[in-house]
N, C-alpha and C positions, 0 to 999 in steps of 0.2 A: 893333435889338432887336424881336423878334417876341413877340406875346402871344396871348391867346385867339383861337382860330379859325384861326391860321396853319396851313398845310398845304402839302404838295407834296414833291417830291424835291429835296434840297439836299445839298451838300457841307458838313458841319458841322465840318470840321477846325478846331482851335483855338477851338471854341465849346463851350458847355455849356447844359444845361437847368437853370434855377434854380426850385425850388419854395419860395416864400418864406413859406408859412404852412400851418398845420394846416387840413385841408379834407377833405370827403367827396366832392368833385367834381373838383378840379384834377388833371389827369394828361396824359400824352402817350401817344397810341396809335400803335404802330408797325405797319407793314404787312410781313408776312412773304412771301417769294417762293415758299415751299413749304408743303405741308400734311401731309406724312408724314415722320416722323423716327424712324430706328432708332438714330441717334447724334446727339449735340448737344455743341457747345461754345458757351458764352456768356462774353464778357469785357466788363468795364466799369470805370469809375473813379467813385468817389463821395466826397462831402464833406458831413459833417453833424455837429451837436452833439447829436442826439437821444439821450435816455436812456430810450427806450421801444421797443416793438415797431415795426418798419418793414420794408417790402419794398424790394429793389433792382431786381428783375426779376420780372414776373408774366406767365406764358403760360397761358391757359385755352383749352379747346376745349369744344364743346357737351357732350362726355361727362364732362369733369373740370375743376374750377375750378383745381386745382393740378397741371396737367400738367407744368409746369416753373417752379419758383418758387425764388428766392433771397431769404431772409427772415432778419432779425435778431430773435432772441427774447431780450428783455431779461432776463426772469426766469431763464433758463437761461444767460445770458451766452454765447450760442452762435449761430452761423449754422446755419439749417436749410435743407437742400436737398431740395426736393420733386420727385418724378417720378411721374407716374401716381397722384397722391394718396398716395404713400408717402414717408417722410421719413428722412433721415440728418442727424445733428447733428455740428457741429464746435465744440468748446469751447477754452478757454484760449488765446484769440487777443488780441493787443494791438490791439483795435479802438478806437484813440485818437480822441477827438472833435477836430473842427476841423483834420483832416489828410486829405489826399487818400489814399484807399486803392484798390488795384487788386485786383479780384476776377475770377477765372476759375473756371468750373465745367464739367466734362466728364462725359458719361454715354454708355454703350454698352449697348443693349438685349440684346445677345448674352450678355455676362457679367453684366449687371445692375449693374455697378460705376459709382459716381459718385466724383468727386474734386474737392476745393476747392483752388485755388491762392490764397493770401492774401498780398498784397504780394510776389509773386514766389516764395513758398515753397510747394512741393507738400506737401499734407497726406495723411493715410492714405486709401487707396482703400477705399470701403465699399460693401456691397451695398445697393441701394435698390429696384430693380424690373427684372425681366428678362422676355423673351418677349412683350412687348406694346409696339408702337410708340406714339409720340405721333401721333395722327391726327385729322383733322377740321379744320374752319376755325379756325386759331389767332388769338386776339386777344392781342396783346402790349401790356402797359401798364407805363409807368414812373410812379412817384409814388403808386400805389395798389396794394392787394392785392385781387385779384378773388375774391369769394365766389360769383360766378355768372359766366356767360360774358359778359364785357364790363361787369360791374357788381358790385353788392353791396359797394360801397366803405364803409369805416368811417374816420371822422376820426381815431380814436385809433390807427389803423394807418397813417396817411398818412406819406409821406416829406417831410421838410423839409430842404432843402440843395440840393446840385448834383450832377448826374450827367452824365458825358461819355464819349465814345469807346466807345459800345455797338456790339458786333459779335456776330453769331450765325452759326455754321457748322453744316452738317448732317453733320459728321464730327468725330472727336476730334483736336484739335490735338496735335502732338508737344510734348514738353517744350521743345525749342529754339524752336518757333514761339510758345509761350506766353511764354518769356523775351524773345523779340523784341517781343511786345506790351507786356510790362511795361516794357521799356527804351525803348519808342517807336522801335524800329528798323523796318527794312523788313519789311512783313508783308502777306500776301495777305488782303485785307479779307473780312469775312463774306459768305458767298454766300446767306444768308437775311436777315440784317439787316446793313447796311453803313453805318457812320457817315459815310463819305465820299460816299454817295449814298443818304441816308436818306429813306424814304417815311414821313411822319409827319403827325399832326394834334394840335395843342395844344387842350386843353379847359380853359376857365376860367383861373385866374391861375397861369400858368407862363411864365417868361421864357426866351427864347433869347438868350444873351449871349456876348460874347467871354470866353475864359478869362482869369482874373486872373493876370498874370505877376509873379513876384517879382523885384524889383530887386536887383542885386548891386553 
């Protein structure tokens, strides 16, 4: 079990980050292998009982704090997907507490279309931002929502729960590739963020634990 200060490149297969309490400091910072994105796919799994706003994935650059953000907005009962500080919302989802959920989001700057895949189901493709890449030094944070580049955290927006299997690609995954991720089948790992070779730093009280397995 790793705690605050842990860092390095590790294969985190069958492991998870646990964020055990509300905080304006605790987070995991991920190192991206690229700095310019015209297309993006992010996939992850999350487990929480929160009934308030919280982020699942926050990427900020010096230019924009919400360059790529996956965020649950409690008052709207919706996932908000932000690109280049623009937003699309997805409502009427069965975001049940205390259950592992699989989230994938894709975006293409040419068309400007973003799409959310929730627990393996593709949702409506929506326009969010076109003609401008995500560019500049990216800071990727799990557990907090960045209101500035690498900071501006608020305790009432912090994530409490577990996150696992985080991957990011600089292209749009096909529906079959996303289904392979959802079903934990053979998949080309992320070429920007790769859970199987994750370059990360833990700040404050975050635990790296083995996934809890259900007995049958």
